[in-house]
C-alpha positions as CSV (number, residue, x, y, z in Angstrom):
1,M,-2.6,-19.3,33.7
2,E,-3.7,-15.7,33.7
3,P,-6.6,-15.2,36.0
4,G,-9.9,-14.0,35.3
5,T,-10.8,-15.1,31.4
6,D,-13.8,-16.6,30.9
7,P,-12.5,-18.9,27.7
8,Y,-14.5,-20.4,24.9
9,V,-15.4,-24.0,25.4
10,A,-18.3,-24.5,23.1
11,A,-19.9,-23.5,19.7
12,E,-22.2,-24.5,17.0
13,P,-24.3,-22.4,14.5
14,A,-26.9,-20.5,15.4
15,P,-30.5,-22.0,14.8
16,E,-31.4,-18.2,13.0
17,G,-28.5,-18.9,10.6
18,D,-27.4,-15.8,8.7
19,G,-23.4,-16.4,9.5
20,V,-24.1,-16.2,13.5
21,L,-22.2,-18.7,15.5
22,R,-23.1,-19.2,19.1
23,V,-20.3,-19.4,21.4
24,T,-20.4,-20.8,25.1
25,L,-18.2,-19.7,27.6
26,G,-16.5,-21.5,30.7
27,S,-19.3,-19.6,32.7
28,G,-22.1,-21.3,30.8
29,R,-22.8,-17.5,29.1
30,T,-23.6,-17.6,25.5
31,L,-22.6,-15.0,22.8
32,D,-23.7,-14.7,19.1
33,F,-20.6,-13.9,16.8
34,V,-21.5,-12.8,13.4
35,C,-19.3,-14.4,11.0
36,G,-18.5,-12.0,7.4
37,V,-15.9,-11.9,4.9
38,P,-16.3,-8.3,3.7
39,V,-12.7,-8.7,1.7
40,E,-11.8,-11.8,0.1
41,G,-9.6,-13.9,2.4
42,V,-10.8,-11.9,5.4
43,L,-12.9,-13.6,7.9
44,R,-14.7,-10.7,10.5
45,L,-15.8,-11.9,13.8
46,R,-18.1,-9.5,15.1
47,L,-19.8,-9.9,18.6
48,A,-23.7,-9.2,18.5
49,G,-24.8,-8.8,21.8
50,P,-25.4,-8.7,24.8
51,F,-22.7,-6.3,25.3
52,G,-23.6,-4.2,22.0
53,D,-23.3,-4.3,18.2
54,G,-19.7,-3.6,17.8
55,P,-17.3,-1.1,19.2
56,R,-17.5,2.3,19.9
57,A,-15.0,5.2,19.1
58,V,-14.2,3.9,15.7
59,D,-16.6,6.1,13.5
60,S,-13.8,6.5,10.6
61,V,-11.5,3.5,10.9
62,L,-13.3,1.3,8.4
63,L,-14.6,1.8,5.0
64,D,-18.2,1.3,4.1
65,L,-17.5,-2.7,4.0
66,P,-20.1,-5.1,2.2
67,D,-22.2,-7.1,4.5
68,R,-21.2,-10.7,3.1
69,P,-22.4,-13.2,6.0
70,A,-19.9,-16.1,5.9
71,T,-21.4,-19.7,5.4
72,L,-21.7,-21.8,8.5
73,T,-21.8,-25.7,8.6
74,R,-21.9,-28.3,11.1
75,V,-18.9,-31.2,10.5
76,P,-17.9,-33.5,12.8
77,G,-15.8,-31.6,15.7
78,G,-16.8,-28.3,14.8
79,T,-18.4,-25.6,12.5
80,T,-16.7,-24.7,8.8
81,I,-16.7,-20.9,8.1
82,T,-16.4,-20.1,4.4
83,G,-16.5,-17.5,1.9
84,P,-14.7,-16.2,-0.7
85,G,-11.1,-16.9,0.0
86,V,-12.1,-18.0,3.5
87,E,-11.9,-21.5,4.8
88,A,-12.0,-21.5,8.5
89,F,-12.8,-24.5,11.0
90,W,-14.3,-23.7,14.9
91,E,-14.2,-26.6,17.4
92,S,-17.4,-27.7,18.8
93,G,-15.4,-27.7,22.1
94,D,-16.0,-29.8,25.0
95,P,-19.8,-29.6,26.7
96,T,-18.8,-31.0,30.0
97,A,-16.3,-27.9,30.7
98,V,-19.6,-25.4,30.3
99,G,-20.5,-23.9,33.9
100,N,-17.2,-25.1,35.8
101,G,-15.4,-21.7,34.8
102,E,-12.4,-23.1,33.1
103,G,-12.7,-25.5,30.4
104,A,-10.4,-27.1,27.6
105,P,-9.0,-24.3,25.2
106,Q,-10.7,-24.3,22.0
107,A,-9.5,-24.3,18.6
108,L,-9.9,-22.1,15.7
109,R,-8.1,-22.6,12.4
110,F,-8.0,-20.1,9.3
111,G,-5.3,-20.8,7.0
112,T,-1.7,-20.6,8.9
113,F,-3.9,-18.6,11.8
114,A,-4.3,-21.4,14.6
115,R,-5.8,-20.9,17.9
116,F,-4.4,-23.0,20.8
117,S,-6.4,-26.0,21.6
118,E,-5.6,-29.3,23.9
119,P,-3.5,-30.4,24.5
120,E,-1.1,-27.4,23.6
121,G,-3.3,-24.7,25.0
122,A,-3.4,-26.2,28.8
123,T,0.4,-25.0,29.0
124,L,-0.4,-21.5,27.9
125,P,-0.8,-18.8,30.6
126,F,-3.6,-17.4,29.1
127,Q,-6.8,-18.4,27.3
128,A,-9.0,-17.3,24.3
129,G,-12.2,-15.6,25.8
130,Y,-13.6,-12.9,27.7
131,R,-12.4,-11.3,30.5
132,P,-14.8,-9.4,32.6
133,A,-13.6,-6.1,34.4
134,S,-12.5,-6.5,37.9
135,G,-10.4,-4.7,40.9
136,G,-10.3,-1.8,38.5
137,R,-9.1,-3.7,35.8
138,P,-11.2,-3.0,32.6
139,A,-13.0,-5.7,30.8
140,A,-10.9,-7.3,27.7
141,W,-11.0,-9.8,24.9
142,V,-8.3,-12.2,24.6
143,E,-7.5,-14.3,21.5
144,T,-4.6,-16.5,21.5
145,I,-2.3,-17.4,18.2
146,H,0.2,-20.2,17.7
147,L,3.7,-18.9,16.5
148,A,5.2,-21.3,14.1
149,P,8.6,-22.1,15.1
150,D,10.4,-19.6,12.4
151,A,8.1,-17.1,11.9
152,A,8.7,-13.4,12.2
153,V,5.5,-10.7,13.1
154,Y,5.2,-7.5,12.4
155,G,3.2,-4.5,12.3
156,G,1.6,-2.6,15.6
157,G,2.4,1.0,14.1
158,E,5.3,2.7,15.2
159,S,8.3,0.7,17.0
160,Y,11.3,2.2,17.7
161,Q,13.0,-1.3,18.7
162,G,12.7,-3.0,15.2
163,I,10.3,-4.2,12.8
164,D,10.2,-7.9,14.0
165,L,8.0,-8.0,17.2
166,R,8.6,-11.4,18.1
167,G,9.6,-11.9,21.8
168,R,8.2,-8.8,22.7
169,H,5.5,-7.2,25.1
170,R,4.0,-4.1,23.3
171,R,1.0,-2.1,24.5
172,L,-0.3,-0.4,21.8
173,R,-1.5,2.8,23.5
174,N,-0.5,6.4,21.9
175,I,1.8,8.6,24.2
176,E,3.3,11.7,24.1
177,E,6.9,10.1,23.7
178,N,8.5,13.4,25.1
179,R,11.6,13.5,23.1
180,A,12.4,9.7,24.1
181,A,14.1,7.2,21.6
182,G,14.7,3.6,21.6
183,R,11.6,2.6,24.2
184,D,9.0,0.4,23.4
185,S,6.3,2.9,23.5
186,A,5.2,5.1,20.4
187,Y,3.0,8.2,19.2
188,L,1.1,6.2,16.4
189,N,-0.5,2.5,17.4
190,V,-2.0,0.3,15.1
191,P,-4.1,-2.7,16.2
192,L,-2.8,-4.8,13.4
193,L,-0.4,-7.4,13.7
194,W,0.6,-9.7,10.9
195,S,3.2,-12.8,10.6
196,D,5.4,-14.1,7.4
197,A,3.7,-17.2,8.1
198,G,0.6,-15.9,6.4
199,W,-1.9,-14.6,8.7
200,G,-3.0,-11.4,10.3
201,I,-4.9,-10.1,13.0
202,F,-6.7,-6.8,12.8
203,A,-8.9,-5.9,15.9
204,H,-11.6,-2.6,15.1
205,T,-11.1,-0.3,18.2
206,G,-9.8,2.8,19.4
207,E,-9.0,1.5,22.3
208,P,-5.3,0.4,23.5
209,V,-4.6,-3.3,22.6
210,D,-1.8,-5.4,24.7
211,A,0.0,-7.5,22.5
212,D,2.4,-10.3,24.3
213,I,3.9,-11.8,21.1
214,G,6.1,-14.6,22.5
215,A,7.2,-12.8,25.7
216,T,5.5,-14.9,27.9
217,H,5.3,-17.9,26.1
218,S,7.9,-18.4,23.3
219,E,5.3,-19.9,20.8
220,A,2.4,-18.3,21.6
221,A,0.9,-14.7,21.1
222,R,-1.8,-12.9,23.1
223,F,-3.9,-10.2,21.4
224,Q,-5.8,-8.6,24.5
225,I,-8.6,-6.1,23.0
226,G,-9.8,-3.9,25.7
227,G,-13.6,-3.3,26.1
228,D,-16.9,-5.3,26.1
229,D,-17.2,-5.1,22.5
230,L,-15.3,-7.3,20.0
231,D,-14.8,-6.5,16.2
232,L,-12.3,-8.6,14.8
233,F,-10.7,-9.3,11.5
234,L,-8.1,-12.2,10.5
235,L,-6.4,-11.9,7.2
236,T,-4.6,-14.5,5.1
237,G,-1.7,-14.1,2.4
238,D,1.8,-12.9,2.3
239,A,3.1,-9.8,3.1
240,P,2.1,-7.6,0.2
241,T,-1.6,-9.5,0.1
242,I,-2.0,-8.9,3.8
243,L,-1.5,-5.2,3.6
244,D,-3.5,-5.0,0.4
245,R,-6.3,-6.5,2.4
246,Y,-5.8,-4.6,5.3
247,H,-6.2,-1.2,3.2
248,A,-9.3,-2.8,1.4
249,L,-10.9,-2.5,5.0
250,T,-9.2,0.8,6.0
251,G,-8.5,2.8,3.1
252,Q,-5.5,3.5,1.0
253,P,-3.6,6.5,1.0
254,R,-4.6,9.6,-0.5
255,A,-2.6,10.8,-3.4
256,L,-0.1,14.2,-2.5
257,P,0.5,17.0,-4.5
258,K,3.5,16.7,-6.8
259,W,5.6,19.4,-4.6
260,A,5.0,17.6,-1.4
261,F,7.8,15.2,-2.9
262,G,10.3,18.3,-2.9
263,V,12.7,19.6,-0.3
264,W,10.9,20.7,3.2
265,M,13.2,23.1,5.1
266,S,12.2,23.9,8.9
267,R,13.4,24.3,12.2
268,S,12.2,25.0,15.8
269,S,11.8,27.7,14.9
270,Y,12.1,30.5,12.5
271,F,11.0,33.7,14.5
272,T,9.8,36.1,11.8
273,A,9.0,36.1,8.2
274,D,11.8,38.1,7.3
275,E,13.8,35.3,9.0
276,M,12.1,32.6,6.6
277,V,12.7,34.9,3.5
278,R,16.4,35.4,4.4
279,T,16.9,31.6,5.0
280,V,15.2,30.7,1.6
281,D,17.9,33.3,-0.1
282,E,20.7,32.1,1.6
283,L,20.0,28.4,0.2
284,A,19.5,29.8,-3.2
285,A,22.8,31.4,-3.0
286,A,24.4,28.0,-2.2
287,D,22.7,26.2,-5.2
288,C,20.2,24.3,-2.6
289,P,16.6,23.8,-3.3
290,V,13.8,24.5,-1.3
291,D,10.1,23.8,-2.2
292,V,8.5,24.1,1.1
293,I,9.3,26.0,4.4
294,H,7.8,25.6,7.6
295,V,7.3,27.6,11.0
296,D,6.3,26.7,14.2
297,E,6.4,30.1,16.4
298,W,3.6,31.8,13.9
299,L,1.3,32.3,16.8
300,D,0.9,34.6,19.7
301,E,2.1,32.4,22.3
302,K,4.8,30.0,22.5
303,V,4.7,26.5,21.5
304,L,7.3,24.6,23.7
305,E,5.6,26.1,26.7
306,D,1.7,26.4,25.9
307,A,1.7,23.6,23.6
308,S,-2.0,24.6,22.4
309,W,-3.5,26.4,19.4
310,T,-5.3,29.1,21.6
311,A,-4.0,32.7,19.8
312,G,-4.0,33.9,16.8
313,P,-1.4,34.8,14.4
314,D,1.5,37.2,15.8
315,R,1.4,40.0,13.3
316,R,4.2,41.8,14.8
317,R,6.5,39.0,13.3
318,F,4.1,37.6,10.5
319,P,2.4,40.6,9.3
320,A,-0.7,39.8,6.9
321,G,0.5,38.7,3.4
322,W,3.8,37.3,5.1
323,S,4.2,34.3,2.8
324,R,3.6,36.2,-0.7
325,P,7.8,36.7,-0.9
326,L,8.0,33.3,-0.2
327,A,5.3,32.3,-2.5
328,D,7.3,34.7,-5.4
329,R,10.5,32.6,-4.5
330,G,8.5,29.5,-5.5
331,V,8.6,28.3,-1.8
332,R,5.4,27.3,-0.2
333,T,4.8,27.5,3.6
334,S,3.9,25.2,6.3
335,L,2.5,25.8,9.5
336,W,2.0,24.0,13.1
337,I,-1.1,23.2,14.6
338,N,-2.7,21.2,17.6
339,P,-6.2,20.4,18.8
340,Y,-5.6,21.8,22.5
341,V,-6.7,25.2,23.8
342,K,-5.2,26.4,27.0
343,R,-6.8,26.4,30.2
344,G,-8.1,30.0,31.7
345,T,-8.0,31.6,28.5
346,P,-11.1,33.3,27.1
347,L,-11.2,31.2,24.1
348,A,-11.0,28.1,26.5
349,D,-14.0,29.5,28.7
350,W,-16.3,30.4,25.3
351,L,-15.6,26.7,24.0
352,G,-16.2,25.2,27.5
353,D,-19.7,27.1,27.8
354,R,-20.9,25.7,24.3
355,G,-19.8,22.3,25.1
356,Y,-16.7,22.1,22.4
357,L,-14.4,20.7,24.8
358,V,-14.1,17.3,26.0
359,R,-15.4,16.7,29.7
360,R,-15.2,14.7,32.8
361,A,-18.3,13.4,34.3
362,D,-19.0,16.7,36.5
363,G,-18.8,18.4,33.2
364,S,-15.6,20.1,33.8
365,P,-13.8,20.2,31.0
366,A,-10.9,17.3,31.1
367,A,-7.4,18.2,30.3
368,T,-5.0,15.9,28.1
369,A,-3.0,13.0,30.7
370,D,0.2,14.7,30.4
371,N,-0.8,18.4,30.6
372,P,-3.5,20.0,33.2
373,D,-3.3,23.0,31.2
374,T,-4.4,21.9,27.4
375,L,-8.1,20.8,26.9
376,P,-8.8,18.9,23.5
377,V,-11.4,19.9,21.1
378,D,-14.4,17.6,21.3
379,F,-14.3,16.2,17.2
380,T,-17.7,14.1,18.1
381,N,-19.5,17.2,18.8
382,P,-20.8,18.2,15.3
383,E,-20.7,22.0,16.1
384,A,-17.6,22.0,17.8
385,R,-16.1,20.1,14.6
386,A,-17.6,22.4,12.2
387,W,-16.1,25.4,14.6
388,W,-12.7,24.2,14.4
389,R,-12.9,23.1,10.7
390,E,-13.7,26.6,9.8
391,R,-11.2,28.1,11.8
392,L,-8.3,26.0,10.1
393,A,-10.0,26.5,7.1
394,D,-9.7,30.1,7.3
395,T,-6.1,29.7,8.3
396,F,-5.3,28.5,5.1
397,R,-7.0,31.4,3.2
398,E,-5.3,33.9,5.5
399,E,-2.1,32.9,6.1
400,G,-1.2,31.2,2.8
401,N,0.2,28.0,3.9
402,S,-0.4,24.9,2.1
403,A,0.7,22.7,4.7
404,L,0.5,21.6,8.4
405,L,2.2,19.8,11.0
406,S,-0.7,18.7,13.0
407,D,1.0,17.9,16.0
408,F,-0.3,16.2,19.2
409,G,-3.4,14.1,19.7
410,E,-2.0,11.1,21.5
411,E,-3.1,11.8,25.6
412,I,-6.9,11.5,26.1
413,A,-7.1,11.1,29.6
414,D,-9.3,8.0,31.1
415,D,-11.7,10.2,32.9
416,A,-12.5,11.9,29.8
417,I,-16.0,11.8,28.2
418,F,-17.1,12.6,24.9
419,A,-20.2,14.3,23.7
420,D,-21.4,10.9,21.9
421,G,-20.9,9.3,25.2
422,T,-17.6,7.5,24.5
423,T,-14.8,7.7,27.0
424,G,-11.0,8.2,27.4
425,P,-9.9,4.8,26.7
426,E,-12.4,4.3,24.2
427,R,-10.6,7.3,22.5
428,R,-7.3,6.8,23.5
429,N,-5.7,5.9,20.0
430,S,-8.7,6.8,17.8
431,Y,-8.7,10.5,19.1
432,G,-5.8,11.3,16.4
433,L,-7.7,9.7,13.8
434,L,-10.5,12.0,14.5
435,Y,-8.1,15.0,14.4
436,Q,-6.4,14.1,10.9
437,D,-10.3,13.8,9.3
438,V,-11.0,17.6,10.6
439,V,-7.9,18.7,9.2
440,R,-8.4,17.1,5.7
441,E,-12.0,18.2,5.7
442,A,-10.8,21.9,6.2
443,G,-7.8,21.7,3.9
444,T,-9.9,20.3,1.2
445,E,-12.4,23.0,1.8
446,A,-9.9,26.1,1.4
447,L,-7.6,24.5,-1.2
448,G,-9.1,21.4,-2.9
449,D,-6.5,18.5,-3.1
450,D,-3.5,21.0,-3.0
451,F,-2.5,20.8,0.7
452,V,-0.3,18.5,2.7
453,P,-1.0,17.6,6.5
454,I,1.9,15.5,8.4
455,S,0.5,14.3,11.7
456,R,2.3,12.5,14.5
457,S,-0.6,10.3,16.5
458,G,-3.0,8.4,14.3
459,T,-4.2,4.4,14.2
460,A,-5.5,2.2,12.1
461,G,-7.4,4.3,9.2
462,S,-4.9,7.1,9.5
463,Q,-3.1,6.1,6.6
464,R,-5.6,7.5,4.3
465,D,-4.2,11.0,5.0
466,P,-0.8,11.3,4.7
467,A,1.9,12.1,5.6
468,H,3.0,11.0,9.3
469,W,6.3,11.6,11.1
470,A,8.3,9.7,13.7
471,G,8.3,12.0,16.3
472,D,10.6,14.1,18.2
473,M,13.8,11.9,17.8
474,P,17.3,13.1,19.5
475,S,20.1,14.3,17.3
476,T,22.2,11.3,17.7
477,W,23.3,8.0,15.9
478,S,21.2,6.0,18.1
479,G,18.2,8.5,17.3
480,L,18.7,8.1,13.7
481,V,18.7,4.4,14.1
482,C,15.4,4.2,16.2
483,T,14.0,6.7,13.5
484,L,14.7,4.1,11.1
485,R,13.2,1.2,13.1
486,A,9.9,3.5,13.3
487,V,9.1,4.4,9.8
488,L,10.0,0.9,8.5
489,S,7.6,-0.7,11.4
490,M,5.0,2.1,10.2
491,S,5.5,1.0,6.6
492,L,4.5,-2.5,7.7
493,S,1.5,-1.1,9.5
494,G,-0.1,0.4,6.1
495,F,1.5,3.6,6.2
496,S,2.8,4.8,2.7
497,M,4.1,8.3,3.3
498,V,6.3,8.2,6.5
499,T,8.9,10.8,7.1
500,H,11.3,12.1,9.6
501,D,13.1,14.9,10.9
502,A,16.2,15.0,8.8
503,G,19.4,15.6,11.5
504,G,17.3,14.4,14.7
505,Y,15.0,17.0,16.7
506,W,16.9,18.1,19.5
507,T,20.3,17.9,21.6
508,P,20.1,19.2,25.1
509,A,22.1,22.1,24.5
510,S,19.6,23.6,21.5
511,Y,16.6,22.4,23.4
512,R,17.6,25.0,26.5
513,R,18.2,27.7,23.9
514,A,14.8,27.1,22.3
515,G,13.4,27.7,25.2
516,E,15.3,30.9,26.1
517,L,14.6,32.4,22.8
518,R,11.1,31.9,22.9
519,E,11.4,34.6,25.5
520,T,12.4,37.0,23.0
521,M,11.6,35.6,19.6
522,E,14.6,36.5,18.4
523,P,15.6,36.3,14.5
524,D,18.7,34.7,13.5
525,A,20.1,33.2,16.9
526,V,19.5,29.3,16.5
527,F,22.9,27.6,16.3
528,A,23.7,24.6,14.5
529,D,23.8,21.4,17.3
530,V,24.0,18.2,14.9
531,E,27.2,16.5,14.9
532,P,28.7,17.4,11.2
533,E,28.9,13.9,10.1
534,L,25.8,12.7,11.3
535,Y,23.7,15.6,9.8
536,G,25.1,14.9,6.4
537,R,24.4,11.2,6.5
538,W,21.1,12.0,7.8
539,A,20.5,14.4,5.0
540,Q,21.2,11.5,2.9
541,W,19.0,9.0,4.2
542,A,16.1,12.0,4.1
543,A,16.5,12.3,0.4
544,F,15.6,8.5,-0.2
545,S,12.5,8.9,2.2
546,P,9.2,9.5,1.1
547,I,8.9,13.1,2.3
548,M,12.2,14.8,2.4
549,R,12.0,17.0,5.4
550,F,14.4,18.9,8.1
551,H,13.4,19.7,11.6
552,G,14.9,20.3,14.7
553,T,15.5,22.8,17.6
554,G,19.0,23.8,15.8
555,R,19.8,24.7,12.6
556,R,18.7,22.3,10.0
557,E,20.1,24.3,7.0
558,P,23.1,22.6,5.1
559,T,24.7,25.9,4.7
560,A,24.9,25.9,8.6
561,Y,27.3,22.9,8.6
562,P,31.1,22.9,7.8
563,E,32.6,20.9,4.8
564,P,32.6,18.2,3.4
565,Y,29.1,17.7,5.1
566,R,27.6,20.8,4.0
567,S,28.2,19.8,0.2
568,A,27.1,16.3,0.9
569,A,23.6,17.7,2.2
570,I,23.4,20.5,-0.4
571,A,23.9,17.5,-2.9
572,A,21.3,15.4,-1.5
573,C,18.6,18.0,-1.6
574,R,19.9,18.3,-5.3
575,L,19.4,15.1,-5.9
576,R,16.1,14.8,-4.2
577,H,14.8,17.2,-7.2
578,R,16.3,14.3,-9.5
579,L,14.3,11.8,-8.0
580,G,11.0,13.9,-8.1
581,R,9.6,11.8,-11.0
582,Y,10.2,8.5,-9.6
583,V,8.9,9.5,-6.2
584,G,6.0,11.0,-7.4
585,D,4.9,7.9,-10.0
586,L,5.4,5.7,-7.2
587,A,3.0,7.8,-4.9
588,E,0.3,7.6,-7.7
589,T,0.5,3.8,-8.0
590,T,-2.4,1.5,-6.5
591,D,-0.7,-1.5,-5.5
592,G,-1.1,-1.3,-2.0
593,L,2.7,-1.1,-1.2
594,P,4.3,1.6,0.7
595,L,7.2,3.6,-0.5
596,M,9.4,2.6,1.7
597,R,9.4,-1.2,1.5
598,P,11.1,-3.3,4.5
599,M,13.0,-6.1,3.3
600,P,10.4,-8.9,4.6
601,L,7.8,-6.8,2.3
602,A,10.1,-6.2,-1.0
603,F,11.5,-10.0,-0.8
604,P,8.5,-12.4,1.0
605,G,10.0,-15.6,1.6
606,D,14.0,-14.4,1.4
607,R,15.3,-15.5,4.6
608,Q,18.3,-13.5,3.9
609,A,16.3,-10.4,3.2
610,R,14.1,-10.9,6.2
611,D,17.1,-10.7,8.3
612,A,18.0,-7.1,6.8
613,E,16.0,-5.1,9.1
614,L,17.5,-1.8,8.8
615,Q,17.4,-1.5,5.0
616,Y,14.9,-1.2,2.5
617,L,13.6,-0.6,-1.2
618,F,12.5,3.0,-1.8
619,G,9.7,2.0,-4.6
620,P,10.3,-1.4,-6.6
621,D,14.0,-0.7,-8.0
622,V,15.9,1.5,-5.1
623,L,17.7,-0.4,-2.7
624,V,18.6,1.9,0.5
625,A,20.9,1.0,3.3
626,P,21.6,4.3,5.5
627,L,24.4,4.6,7.2
628,L,23.8,4.1,11.0
629,E,27.4,4.9,12.6
630,P,30.6,7.1,12.1
631,G,32.9,6.2,9.5
632,G,31.0,5.7,6.7
633,R,30.9,1.7,6.7
634,R,27.9,-0.6,6.1
635,A,27.2,-4.0,5.7
636,F,23.9,-4.9,4.2
637,Y,22.3,-7.6,2.0
638,V,22.2,-7.4,-1.7
639,P,19.4,-8.8,-3.4
640,P,19.6,-11.1,-6.6
641,G,20.7,-9.4,-9.3
642,E,22.9,-6.4,-10.6
643,W,22.7,-3.2,-8.4
644,V,24.0,-0.1,-10.0
645,G,25.2,2.7,-7.3
646,L,23.3,6.2,-7.2
647,V,25.6,8.2,-4.9
648,G,29.3,7.0,-5.8
649,C,29.2,3.3,-4.4
650,P,30.4,0.5,-6.6
651,R,28.2,-2.0,-8.9
652,L,27.3,-5.1,-6.7
653,T,25.9,-8.5,-7.6
654,G,23.8,-9.8,-5.4
655,P,22.1,-12.4,-3.6
656,G,24.4,-12.0,-0.5
657,W,25.6,-9.6,2.4
658,Q,28.4,-7.3,1.6
659,E,30.2,-4.2,2.8
660,V,31.0,-0.7,1.6
661,T,32.9,2.1,2.9
662,C,31.4,5.7,1.9
663,A,33.7,8.9,1.5
664,P,31.3,12.0,2.6
665,D,30.0,12.6,-1.0
666,E,28.7,8.8,-1.1
667,F,25.6,7.0,0.3
668,P,24.5,3.4,0.0
669,A,21.5,3.4,-2.3
670,F,21.8,1.5,-5.5
671,V,19.0,0.7,-8.3
672,R,18.8,-2.4,-10.5
673,A,21.0,-2.2,-13.5
674,E,17.9,-3.4,-15.7
675,Y,16.2,-0.3,-14.6
676,G,18.7,2.1,-15.3
677,V,20.0,5.2,-13.2
678,Q,18.3,7.5,-15.9
679,A,14.9,6.0,-15.0
680,V,15.3,7.1,-11.5
681,L,17.3,10.1,-11.6
682,G,16.1,11.6,-14.8
683,P,18.5,14.6,-16.5
684,A,20.9,16.1,-14.3
């Protein structure tokens, strides 16, 4: 048995009523849980004292939810908890166990959600209840969930190891991945798990959550939430319903302007405004469309070395009005930013003197956990928030950009203390959400709705401010597969607008070269670094992603690559323009489903579809199976019906697994025959 947990052993409605359930722990301590039904089919269990009135550091995670108490009724053996779409049962428990520090496991059932109870619960290595802080280990709450024999589990945010989490131990804690791939860690974590068995669990917290999903015990999941306070939501329904109810709690993704669904061109980095203009002209001459072009190195500092936004623009390389020639060509611009400043600079000292930086207990600025020289701005300080918002709004006005790559925000140190009294652990995952809220405020102030932020970090609620990208993945075939896994997992965690660096972010040679070029900021000196077939296949996949965006430390323009992959990538960019109406219309729908729909979400209850983890529906009518290895061969599941190839592949009939072999100018993307090719692509 996992040591230290004070388990739930008895429960009954509190005398004062109003949906309050009084729960007794094995130690004899009593707790009151306020039981509510804020959304149909969702049970909220919120601790009311003795620790507080709910968790901190989650200011903007939830929407303004109705206060709708559940009805509690004593029945033989326990208490029923009811409300719209909710019929739950909390077992009375064993009063004789009170005070002995142990106690029998106590059941909680809500639809298919089932906490372990006797006799099975006695075999578990963990119990549901409160785990006090001890021996340097922080306090936490533990919930146990019975895993049905054939059930899969999804959610958690980004996962580079696949969408089905069963059998894995995930620590949902945001970290700076530092160009890694394939590991069970992520930039963006969401404290939401749900199962195709029909249940979901969501913790309203900004702290890391530890999820043991059948890793220690094959039939049990442990959901461990850090901190003394607890605000827990249990959800029921099939896959689309659970995500819709989660969005009702945390918010639907906001609409993006139509131009966001064009072609984004980028590398790390263009070094002058003239180089960007030459790049756009080169692509135009090749009949390759570009709608947005992004620059990392626009500041008078080095992104790869300083990893901060301390300096202003480098006007030698990006003079005032530099974006106008691009705008005259119909191309919008995007800039890189992050929420840190560099230690020891005049700006950092000025901000520190005013209390605008996150601090340590001794009052000194708190650095990020991974870099002693980067200092996060404290967005819980209203004055700091206002200063940073105006700084960014002024940037939009002065530089003429329409988009931002809002980078970093993951590595909040444990010793950090914020102006509102919250701590580093409480803000580890939610700092990225605060950051994104201020970015949205600044963009709205300067441009209304005509701007797009793309972020890397985040947590629950971050999906309201699209888009999010999968981070700095290597330019390898395994990097492509890991990226696909990550964006599909994000899609199953409430994120609709997911994207990725087409071509991958880096190779060892191009990353070294990128560092060398920062010494001179020499334009036109970046080389093509991706194996050509991989580049062409990644470009084709990007055309069927919510946002098509090229980026990396080497050249990412199709014109930098040899035939036949040069033509294949240009064709993918042109195809994206033909897909524009289909994608734009999808983005405006309010059905609660992401644009990239993994098969368990698109076909709930279809076991063959559930096993097809590396493919998806793009909207309701386009089937996409990215090519994952050299040679163009791909086996994938074809759902019921007739499917017509959009990029050269033959018509297929489902259901069943089939295999295709694609030439360089072909790609496994298919439309339902009854929907029609022209409905997706429009005129040529």
